[in-house]
C-alpha positions as CSV (number, residue, x, y, z in Angstrom):
1,X,-36.8,-92.5,-53.4
2,X,-33.5,-92.6,-55.2
3,X,-32.5,-90.9,-58.3
4,X,-30.0,-92.4,-61.1
5,X,-28.5,-89.6,-62.7
6,X,-27.4,-90.5,-66.0
7,X,-24.2,-88.3,-67.5
8,X,-23.4,-88.3,-71.2
9,X,-20.3,-90.0,-71.9
10,X,-16.7,-88.6,-73.2
11,X,-17.5,-89.5,-76.7
12,X,-21.2,-88.1,-76.5
13,X,-19.6,-84.7,-74.9
14,X,-17.6,-84.7,-77.7
15,X,-20.1,-85.1,-80.4
16,X,-21.9,-82.2,-81.4
17,X,-24.0,-80.7,-84.1
18,X,-23.1,-79.2,-87.6
19,X,-24.1,-75.8,-86.3
20,X,-22.4,-76.3,-82.9
21,X,-19.1,-77.7,-84.4
22,X,-18.9,-74.7,-86.9
23,X,-19.6,-71.8,-83.7
24,X,-16.7,-73.5,-81.6
25,X,-14.5,-73.3,-84.3
26,X,-15.3,-69.7,-84.9
27,X,-15.3,-68.7,-81.5
28,X,-11.7,-70.4,-80.8
29,X,-12.7,-72.1,-78.2
30,X,-12.0,-75.8,-79.7
31,X,-10.1,-78.1,-81.7
32,X,-12.3,-79.8,-84.4
33,X,-12.0,-82.6,-86.9
34,X,-13.8,-83.6,-89.8
35,X,-13.1,-85.4,-92.8
36,X,-11.1,-84.6,-95.8
37,X,-10.0,-86.2,-99.0
38,X,-6.2,-87.5,-98.1
39,X,-6.9,-88.2,-94.2
40,X,-9.0,-86.5,-91.2
41,X,-8.1,-83.1,-90.4
42,X,-7.3,-81.6,-87.0
43,X,-8.5,-77.9,-87.1
44,X,-9.1,-74.6,-85.4
45,X,-8.8,-70.7,-85.9
46,X,-5.9,-70.0,-87.5
47,X,-5.0,-67.3,-84.4
48,X,-5.4,-70.5,-81.9
49,X,-3.1,-72.7,-84.0
50,X,-1.5,-73.3,-80.9
51,X,-3.9,-75.6,-79.7
52,X,-3.3,-78.0,-82.4
53,X,0.6,-78.1,-81.4
54,X,-0.5,-78.7,-77.7
55,X,-2.6,-81.6,-78.6
56,X,-0.5,-83.2,-81.1
57,X,2.7,-82.8,-78.8
58,X,4.0,-81.3,-82.4
59,X,7.4,-79.5,-82.7
60,X,6.9,-75.8,-83.6
61,X,9.4,-76.4,-86.5
62,X,6.4,-78.4,-88.4
63,X,4.2,-75.8,-89.9
64,X,0.2,-76.2,-90.4
65,X,-1.4,-75.9,-93.6
66,X,-4.2,-73.2,-94.2
67,X,-7.5,-75.2,-95.4
68,X,-10.1,-73.4,-97.5
69,X,-13.7,-73.8,-98.6
70,X,-13.0,-71.9,-101.9
71,X,-10.1,-70.7,-104.0
72,X,-10.7,-67.2,-103.4
73,X,-10.6,-67.7,-100.1
74,X,-7.0,-68.6,-100.0
75,X,-5.7,-65.5,-101.6
76,X,-6.0,-62.6,-98.7
77,X,-3.5,-65.1,-96.5
78,X,-0.5,-64.7,-99.5
79,X,1.5,-62.3,-100.7
80,X,3.0,-61.8,-104.1
81,X,3.1,-59.8,-107.2
82,X,0.7,-59.6,-109.8
83,X,2.6,-62.3,-112.3
84,X,3.0,-64.7,-109.3
85,X,-0.5,-64.6,-108.5
86,X,-1.3,-65.5,-111.9
87,X,0.7,-68.6,-111.8
88,X,-0.7,-69.7,-108.3
89,X,-4.3,-69.1,-109.7
90,X,-3.6,-71.2,-112.6
91,X,-2.3,-74.1,-110.6
92,X,-4.7,-73.9,-108.2
93,X,-7.6,-73.9,-111.1
94,X,-5.8,-76.9,-112.3
95,X,-5.4,-79.0,-109.0
96,X,-8.1,-77.4,-106.6
97,X,-10.4,-78.8,-105.3
98,X,-7.5,-81.8,-104.6
99,X,-4.8,-83.3,-102.7
100,X,-2.5,-80.7,-103.3
101,X,-0.8,-78.1,-101.0
102,X,1.0,-75.0,-102.3
103,X,3.8,-73.4,-100.0
104,X,3.6,-69.9,-100.5
105,X,4.6,-66.5,-99.3
106,X,2.5,-65.1,-96.1
107,X,0.4,-62.2,-96.0
108,X,0.3,-60.4,-92.8
109,X,-3.2,-62.3,-92.0
110,X,-1.4,-65.5,-91.3
111,X,-0.9,-65.5,-87.5
112,X,2.8,-66.4,-86.7
113,X,1.7,-69.4,-84.5
114,X,0.5,-71.1,-88.0
115,X,4.4,-71.5,-88.9
116,X,6.8,-70.6,-85.9
117,X,10.1,-71.3,-87.5
118,X,9.3,-69.5,-90.8
119,X,6.4,-67.2,-90.4
120,X,7.2,-65.8,-94.1
121,X,5.4,-68.8,-95.8
122,X,2.4,-70.5,-95.6
123,X,0.8,-73.9,-96.8
124,X,-2.9,-73.7,-98.1
125,X,-5.2,-76.3,-99.6
126,X,-8.8,-76.2,-100.9
127,X,-10.1,-80.2,-100.2
128,X,-12.2,-82.1,-102.5
129,X,-14.5,-83.3,-100.2
130,X,-17.8,-81.9,-100.3
131,X,-18.4,-82.3,-96.2
132,X,-15.1,-80.6,-95.3
133,X,-15.8,-77.9,-97.9
134,X,-19.2,-77.1,-96.5
135,X,-17.7,-76.7,-93.0
136,X,-14.8,-74.5,-94.1
137,X,-17.2,-72.2,-96.1
138,X,-18.9,-71.5,-92.7
139,X,-16.3,-71.4,-90.8
140,X,-13.5,-69.8,-92.9
141,X,-10.3,-70.8,-93.6
142,X,-8.9,-72.9,-90.5
143,X,-5.4,-73.8,-89.2
144,X,-5.1,-77.6,-89.9
145,X,-2.8,-80.8,-90.1
146,X,-3.9,-84.6,-90.2
147,X,-5.5,-86.0,-86.7
148,X,-2.6,-88.0,-85.0
149,X,0.1,-87.5,-82.5
150,X,3.1,-86.1,-83.8
151,X,5.5,-89.0,-85.3
152,X,2.5,-91.4,-85.3
153,X,0.6,-92.5,-88.6
154,X,-2.5,-90.2,-89.2
155,X,-5.9,-91.5,-87.6
156,X,-8.4,-92.7,-90.7
157,X,-11.7,-93.5,-88.1
158,X,-13.8,-91.4,-86.0
159,X,-13.5,-93.7,-83.1
160,X,-9.8,-93.2,-83.5
161,X,-9.9,-89.5,-83.2
162,X,-12.4,-89.4,-80.2
163,X,-10.1,-92.0,-78.2
164,X,-6.7,-90.4,-78.6
165,X,-8.4,-86.8,-78.8
166,X,-11.3,-86.8,-76.5
167,X,-11.1,-82.9,-76.0
168,X,-11.6,-82.6,-79.9
169,X,-15.1,-81.9,-81.3
170,X,-16.5,-83.8,-84.1
171,X,-19.9,-84.1,-85.8
172,X,-22.3,-86.8,-84.7
173,X,-22.6,-89.5,-87.0
174,X,-26.4,-88.8,-87.9
175,X,-25.3,-85.0,-88.8
176,X,-22.9,-86.1,-91.0
177,X,-25.1,-88.4,-92.9
178,X,-27.8,-85.5,-93.0
179,X,-25.2,-83.0,-94.5
180,X,-24.1,-85.9,-97.1
181,X,-27.8,-86.3,-97.9
182,X,-28.2,-82.3,-98.5
183,X,-25.1,-81.9,-100.9
184,X,-26.0,-81.8,-104.5
185,X,-24.9,-85.4,-106.5
186,X,-22.5,-83.7,-108.7
187,X,-20.7,-82.5,-105.6
188,X,-20.5,-85.3,-103.5
189,X,-17.3,-86.8,-103.7
190,X,-16.6,-88.0,-100.0
191,X,-14.3,-90.7,-100.7
192,X,-10.9,-90.1,-98.4
193,X,-7.7,-91.8,-99.8
194,X,-5.8,-92.0,-96.8
195,X,-2.5,-90.6,-98.1
196,X,-1.7,-87.0,-97.3
197,X,-1.8,-84.4,-100.0
198,X,1.2,-84.0,-102.4
199,X,3.5,-80.5,-101.4
200,X,5.1,-78.3,-103.9
201,X,6.8,-74.7,-102.9
202,X,7.0,-71.6,-104.8
203,X,10.6,-70.8,-105.2
204,X,12.1,-67.8,-107.5
205,X,13.1,-70.5,-110.0
206,X,9.8,-71.3,-109.8
207,X,7.9,-74.9,-108.3
208,X,9.6,-77.4,-106.0
209,X,8.3,-80.4,-104.6
210,X,8.6,-81.3,-101.4
211,X,6.7,-84.1,-100.9
212,X,5.0,-86.5,-103.0
213,X,1.5,-87.1,-101.6
214,X,-1.6,-88.3,-102.8
215,X,-1.3,-86.9,-106.4
216,X,1.6,-86.5,-109.2
217,X,1.6,-83.1,-110.6
218,X,3.1,-81.9,-113.8
219,X,5.2,-79.1,-113.0
């Protein structure tokens, strides 16, 4: 008798359940990818940020962004005076969740690997995307960047990401649909602009726009 064994394809092995995606990310074992309000994210536990640099073939002088599910989850990773924190809280409440990245002074909780060239600062963001925020609430803040090889346009679809990064874990489409269906209607904003976030940096004289992106900011 001849036995014909069926092995899962690389694509099937990279597609996992929501629970497995969260577990692997928290364990620091794998890179994961998930949708956001701008472009899909490539993400890892902050202290495993080197996995992102290696996968993207990214120069170490290009920092990563710390993405969180809630505004309060960001503040332990930044350092500033009470007055500065009030300024940051005000702009966060105005634009978050949303496509705005704030570059702020980093606390000692931020691994140097996230910004090797200048570990004194960190970019932080809370995305306006229900699925992303559910994932980030479970994993805690993650080191993130766009899902693409360095210097190439951001990948926008699950198929493109799986083809270019077969080692990166993504959620099975059926689980993405189930997760979306479980989110209350008023919070279910799942559209992606395809445009990277706007980036502003805090300086001694106030805010400075580093990149004009998906939203216009009035400073």
